[in-house]
N, C-alpha and C positions, 0 to 999 in steps of 0.2 A: 460846619460845626466836626470835627472827630467826635467818631461811631463812643467814648468814654461820656463826652459832656450830653448825649443824649439816653445814655443806657438806664438816668434814673427816670425818664419823663413814662407815665401812662400810656398804653397804645392811642388814647385819644390825645393825648398832650403831641406826642409823634407825628401822626398825622395832622395836627393843626400847625405843625410847625410847618408841615412841607406844603401841605394845602390845607389855608383855612378857608373853613363849610360858610353856610349864609345865619346870617344870624336870627332869621326868622322862617319860618316853615306854612305853606299850606294848612297845614291841622291848626296853627295856632290863630290864622285869620276865620277859621271854621268858628271856632270857640270864645275867637274874643268876640264874634258879631254875634253869636246865638246868647253871651251872654247878656252885652249890651240890649239883646231886643229881649229876655226872657226873662232876667233877672240872675244872679249866681247861682241861688237853689231852686231853680226848675228842672225839669227833670230830666236836663245837662248833669246836673254832677245829685246822682241818684242814691248813692252809698250804697246804699242794702237795697237787697232782689224786693223787699215790701213794702220799702221806701212811700214807691205811689199808692196802695191801699192800706200801709199803715198813716200816713201824713208827714209832711217835713216837721214837725212837734215832737215825734218821738227821737228827732237830731238834735237837739237844739241845746240840750245837755254835754259840755265836753267832759265835765267830771263823771258822770253816765258812760262815757265812751271811755273813759281811760280804765275803769274798771270794770266793764261791763255790768249790763242790766242783769236782772235777777236769773233769769232763766238762760244767763251766757253758758258757751259750748265750750268757753276757755278750761280745760283742766291742770290750771296753772294758776298762780297770783305774778300779776305782770312784774318785770322787774324793771329798776331804775336804769335811764343812761350812765354808763364808763368809759373814764379815761385811761386807764391803767393797759398794763401789756399783759393780760391772760384772759380767758375765757370766762362768761359769768354766765349760769343758767337759775330757773326758779328757787326757790326753797323744795326742798322736797325731789328736787333732780340732780344728778351727779353727769361728771361728765372725763374721760379721760381721751387720750392720742389714740387714735388706729393706726395713722401708717403718716408716715414725715418723708420728707423728700429725702432719696439716700437709706432707708429702711430696705432689706434685701428681699427681695422676691425668692433669689435663689440661693441656696449655699453656701457657692461658691463665691459669692461676691461679702464684701466686710461685712460683720455684723454688728460695726458702730463706725459712724463719721465722724473722721479725722477736720478739723476745724481748722486746721492749717492748709489740710489741700484738698478739700471738698472729696467729690468723686470722681475717681480716674477713667479713664477713659476706655480703660478694658472693662469696669464694673458698670458703667453709665446706662445701659441698656438692661441690665441685669436686676438694678434695684425702681424704686418708685419713685416717677417723675417728681419736677420741675410744678409750684407754679399750678394748684389741685384748682379744677373749675365741674366744670358739670359729672356728673353722675347717675348712674342707676343699680340697683341689685336685681339680679338676677335669680330662681331658686331653681336649679338646675342635678334632678334627681338627688334633691334631700345635701346637695351643695349651695353654701351662700355665697353667690360669685357679685363683686364690685367690678363696674367697667368706669371710670374716672379717667376724665380728659386733665391733660399738662398744656396751659396754652401757652406760656411762654418761660424764658428765662433771666434771672437777676444775673448778669454776669458777675458784676461786684462781689456776691454773695456764691455763685456756684464756680467760679476761677477763683479759689481765694491767693493763690500760688501766684496769679499773674499780677492781682489786685485788680481785675475783670476786665485786660485785658485780651482782648481778641488776633492773637497775632500768628497762629500755626495751623495750618489744616487738622490738626488733633486737638486742636482748642473747639473747632468747629464741631468739628464731630462728635465730641463730649458733648457740646450744647444740643447739638440735633438729634441727641438722645434721648437726651431731658424731658423732649418733649416729645406731645401726641396721647397716649393715650396707653393706660393700664389696665388688664382684666387679670383680677386678681379672689382666691380664694379666701374667705376670712370664717371664723369660727368663733364662738364664746366659751369660754374655756375658765378655771378659777382663778386666773389673770385677765381675764375680764376676753374683750373681743379682741383678736391680733389677725396680723397674715399669716395664710398656712404657708409657711417656707415650700418651696419643692412642689407646690400641688402642678398635676397636669393642665391646672385651667391657666393656671400666671403663665403671662405675654404681655411685653412690651411692641407697641405699634409705636413707629417713629416715622423722624424723619427720610429714613432708608427701606422701610417696610413695604414691600412691593405690594401695590392695588391694582384693581379692575376699575377702566371706566366701561359706563355702560348706560343705556338711552340713547335719546335720537342725538348728542353729540359726540357720541363717542365716535374714533374711527376718523372723523372729519379731518381737514388740511388745517383747521386752526388747531387741532390737540396733537399735531405730529412731530416730532422731535430728530436729533438725529440719532437718539440714543434710542427711539418709538417711532420708526418711521409708520408699525400701524396707525397710532393714534390712540391707542386702548390699552393701556398700562404705565403706571405711574409709581417712584416711588416717594411714598411719602403722604403724611397730611401736615396742613401746618394753622399754627396758632388756634388750637381746638377750643373754643369757648364753654359757650353751651351745650347741652347734649338733648335727647327723646330716647325714646324704646317706641317700637312698634309694638301691633297687636300681636303679632306670632314670634314677641319675644328676642328679640333684638336689639340692638344698640345701635342710635343714630347720633353721630360725635360732629361739630360743625363747624368747617373751619371759618373765622373770621378773617381777621388782618392780614391775611396770607401775601398781604401787598409790600407789608414791610420786611421780607425776608429776600428784595430781590434789588438785582442795581445794579450798574454798569462799572466797567476798567474804561470802556470810550468814553470821554468825558463828553464828546461830541455827538453821542447816541441820539437821534431824534425819535422822542416817545411818540408812539401812535395817541390818538385820541381816546382811545379805551384807555389805554395805560392813563393817561390824566386824570379820567373819571376813575378811575379804580385806585389812585393813589400808588399810582407803581413809578419810583423816581429814580435817579441816577444812581443814590446812596442807599444801603438797604441798612437796619440796624445791627445787623451779628457779623454782619463783615462777611455772608458766604460769597459775595462774589469773584474775590478775591483767592479763597480756597478750594469753589466747586465750581465748577464752571456753565454749569445746567442753572444755574442762580442768577447769573451774570447774561441780563436780556441783549446785548452786543453780541451774545454769543448762540444762545438759545431764547429767540423773541416767544417763541413758543409757549415756553413752560410755564408764565402766570398766570394763562390760559385752561392749566390742567390743575389749580387751584382757587378754590373758591367755591367746594359743593359740598352736599351732605352725604359721609360716607355710612355706610351700613356696614355693622362687623356682629357676628357672629361668637356670644361668650360660650358657649357650649362647646364650640368646635374648634379650639383654639390654632388648628394646622389650616382653618379656613383663609379665604383670600379676602382682607375685605376692599366694598365696591362704593364707587364714587356716584351716587346716582344723578345724572344731568339734567333729568328731567323736571329734579329742583327747583335749577337754578346756581347761577353762580353770580353771588353776591357777599358781604361779609354778612355770614351766619351768625345769627346768635345763638339760637337753641330750635329745635324742631317738637313741636306739640299733635303729636295725630289725635285723630278723633273719626269714627264710623256712622256714616250718612245712615238715615233709614233704611236705604235701598241697597247697602252695605259695602258702597265705595268707601275709600280711605280717604280719608281730609290730612291734609298737613302745612299747620302755620308758620310762618317763616317770619323774622325780623331782620332787616339790613342794619344792622348799629352802626350809625353813621349821621350826624346833621344832615336832615335836609334829605334821606331817602326813605324805602318805602317800606310797607307791610304787604306779603304774600300768602298768597295759600295756592298749594298744590291739589289737586281732586284725579284720583285715580278712575281712568275707565273699565279698569277689571274690577269685581269684586272680592271682599276677602271673604274665607270660606274657611272657619276654623279647619285645620287640619290639611286645609288642600295647598297647592301651590301657589308661594306668593313672592318668589323671584321677579318677575313683572311687574307685579300692583307701583311700585316705586320708579320704573321707566315708560310706563302709557299713563297719558294721562295729560289735564291740561292747567296751566299753570293761569293766574290771576293775581292780580294786584288792587288794594283799597282804597277807594274813594270817597272819601268823610264828606257830608253835606251839613249845613249848619242847621237842620229841623230835625237833627239828630236822629236823619237817618242813613245808609251807605250800599253800596254797591262795590260788587269783585267786576272788577275788568276784567273777559281774558285777554291775553298779550298772543295775539294770534297774528301770521302776517299780514293779513288784510288791514288788521287795526294797531299795527305798528309800522309796514313797508318794510319789514325784517324779515327775512328767512327764518325757521323756525332753529336750526343749530344758530343762527347772530342771537334771536331773543335769547336762549339758553345761555350762552357764551357770553353775551353782553345784558346781561338782564336790566340794568338800572338803566341801560339806555330806552328798549323796549318799553319800559314802566314810564320812562320821560315821554316818551313819546303820545301816552294813552292822558297825559295830564292824571297821573296817580295825583294823593296826597302827600306833599309831602310830609314825613313827620321828626320830632325830636330824638331822636337817636331810640328806634324800635329793640328794644332788648328782649328778655324773655317773654316767651307769651305761652298761657298755663289755661287746659280744656278744664272746665268745672267736671268730674266725673257724674254729679249727681242731678245736672242742670247742664238744659245746654246751650251754654254761651263760654264765652272765652276771654279771658285779658290778655293786656298787653304793658309791659313795663314802656316807657318812655322815660328815660332814665336824664335826663336835664338839658341845657341846650342855653350854657349860661352869657352866647355872645350873640342869639335871636335878636333882631327886629335893632340892632346897629346897625348904621350906613358905611360902606365903600368909603375912604375917604376921597372920592368923586362926587358924596350924594348919593350914588344908588343903592337900591337894596341890596345888599347879599345873597347869594343865589348859591345852588349845590352846583359842586364842580361840569354835571349836566344842564346850566342856567337855569333851573329850575329857581323860582324865587320865594323866597320862605318866607311870608306874608305871615302873621298871626292866622289863625283859624279857628273854629271850635275846638278842637282835639286839642292843639298845644297854644293855649287864651292869654299868656303873661312873656313880655316881654325880657330878656334877660333874664332867660327860667333856672336858677338856681338848684331847683327843688326836685325836678319833675314830679309824674303825675302818671297814672295808669287808667288807662282806659276800656271800657269794655264793651261785649257787644254780644249780640244775641240773633242767633240766624231767621231770616222768614221762616215758620211753620215748622220751629221747630226742627228744623233739616241743615247741616253743617254743607251739602253740598248747593244750597242755595244758593243765589247771584246776589241777592239782595238780605241785610241786616237790620238794626236798629242797633245806638248805641248810647255810651252815656259813660259819663266820669267815675269810677270808684272811686278814687280817693289822688285830692291835687295836693302833694306834698308842700310844705312849708313852716313856718316861723309863727305860729300868734304868741310867743313873748316878745318879738321884737317887732313885728308886722301889724297894722290893723286893715290893709287891704289885700289886692288879689293875693299877696306872698305870707299871707296867715296862712294860707291854705284852706282848704274846705272844711265843714263843719266836724266831720269825722278826725280831724288832727287837734292835738289838744298840750297842755303842757306833760302830760304822762304818757305821750306817744311819741316825740316829738325826732322823725328821719329826714333824710334827704336822699335823693338820686335812688328809686327803688331799682333793681338791675334783675337778678336774680328770684324767678317765683315757681310756687309747687304745690298744688291742690295734695290732701292728702286723702284718704279715702272715706271719711266724711265730710267730705266738701267743707274740710278750711283752706283759706290760701296762706300759704308760706312765702314770706316777702322775704329779699335780703338783702340789703345796699352795700353800694358801691363810691359812697361820694364823700364828701367835706367832714373829717374829723378833728379839725381844729377845733370844736367846740367853741367857737369867740364871734362876735359881729353876726353876720345873716345868721350863724349855723351855733348859736350859741345854745346849751340845754340838750343839744344832741348828741355830744357824746361820739364814742367810738362808732364804724359801722356795724352792724346789727343784724336779726333776725324778728321777722316781726307776725304775729298770726293774726288774720283777718278774718270776721265771719260775711258772706260774701250777703247772708238772707240776713243782716242788722247792719251794716257795714262798721262793726267795731273794727279796730285794730289795735294791738295790743303787744308792746315787748317781749319777747321771749330770749333772745339771748343776745350780751354782745362780745365781739371779737376785740382782737388784742389791738393796741393802739397801732396805727400804719396799714390795718389788712383790712381787706374786701371779704366777705361773708358770702359766700356764692357755691353752689350746689348742696344738694338733697337729697336721700331718699332715706327708707326705713328697712330695717330688717323684715323677712317673708312673715312676722309673725307681730311685726310693730308695735314690740317693747322696746326698738333701738332707732333712735335718728340717729343716720351719719351724716353731719355736716362739712364742708369745705373752709378752710381757713387760707386764704392765700396772702402771699407777698406781704406778712408781720415784716411792724421793723423793729420790734424787741427782736428782743433775744430767747423767740418762742418756736420750741414749747421747754427745751432744757437747760434754760437760764442762765447766768451771766457765763462770758470765755467761749459761749458754744455759740455754733452758725442760726440765725434766722431761718427757720425753716416751715415751707409751708407744708399743712396735713390736713388731714381727717380725722374729725373728733369725734367719739362715738357719745351719744349723751340718753340718758337713760333715768325711769323712775325711780325711787330708790324703794317703794314697795311692788315694783314689779307690774307696774301697770302700765296701759298703751299710751305712747308717748303723744301730747297734744291735749 
């Protein structure tokens, strides 16, 4: 197929087109066995942290779940599902765009976007980028700075003059500059929240920004190229999806579907096994290999090994060099959620967003000391992968040379292979991880796996690219999982450094209006809060879990009543989940942060299909929107 034929696909669909993944995961088998042995409303599906103590009877009323119990912590009235082309928030709240693709960060960029030409190559790294995703707000000497990812581009929208065709080096450079990360100062004035144009903190980081490789893999032969024989410097960060923040106030941007940017001008190039495992094919998504030789795997076969990492950025230092932390492993990083163990070591939880891949944890050897030197904390430590058991227990398995039969550098560059070697639990696209700030527990969104538990044509069970068969297991209990679920775990001894944990399912998304079996979802899913494909997640300072979705918005069939993608709010104590915001049709709701006073929420609206937010005749523009309470109170 030509690139233009594939440009409309999501990244998941694009990967599935090239490398179909297994229908079933180990996690499914674990959950299925546990469900059949202990029943659906056992400790496996516990909903709220207090469910065991209060008894399952608390959760029997779906009407109560929809509206909240008398002591609800939600400071808003839940809203209904929507199917239109704008944003909706609860009564008593308002919203407005803060930043749209093409909005200037600097005064030398055009103030308005021409729908006929889009963004010029000259302005493409001087404006707010495309397809906003994970973000964090940092308060620096009284300045409010938002660091926000730009995951990918939509050529049909971003190159309107060519109808989305990518035929020149200039077009490639334009697209490269629209992706990556924006750091921008924002301020609230009489006209509401706006970008502070020409702020000294404003910065665009894109596919050609110089970065430093650090950690055990830096300098290794596998990371050396003709342009960088030292293997220590690399240009750019690719497909920046979810995010995180360190305890010392830096931004973590996560490289997810980096594989789709590489291709070969030699159709006979033999891909090594590692390329196949990571989905690196002979054809890229954006035609880079024909105009930028470093993306041509037949010319620079080591270049892909320099992507798929977590990148640390200091928003307070606009001249600083971003750092790729190889000790945290190389895979399709969704986000990075940090926690501090009682002894001061830093734990970083990470999901690998692809069918049949794994959930990871990094644990530093060094101890975090506020005000101390933190540069090496994410370079020196142990990488683990999760194994879930049917009895609700689990363990973190260390990825060591002894356990994997691989060298330390091989483990960090080919992390998926190392996880397969130790028998880690295959998962349903582990996406965002969120760590509860008021309880020692963490959550991971397993967004969906509609192909699980189907067979290959020869009758064999489908497996991931590493050959790990994906059968039903306790954490992924449903074949053909169209809806997704959220798994929660609690480290042993309330210690994020522990190598064991207990787990349950906080929610199994579903549709009780259509199904009466497991596809109806768990008891905390009802007609008032229907959703599918949980993706982004973030805790607020009060311990409420905000859940964002990236799923099917057809509002028909299995998805009838769910409407557009949305943002919900969950109370981990009771298991309640209610709808707070809906996005425009065609969009994913992704990325969330708050102003330092918590009176404004910033939410990302990615790839809207409607002419959002500027109206008819204008290009659809991914945006960050500000949401606030009309009475000036705390949001949430």
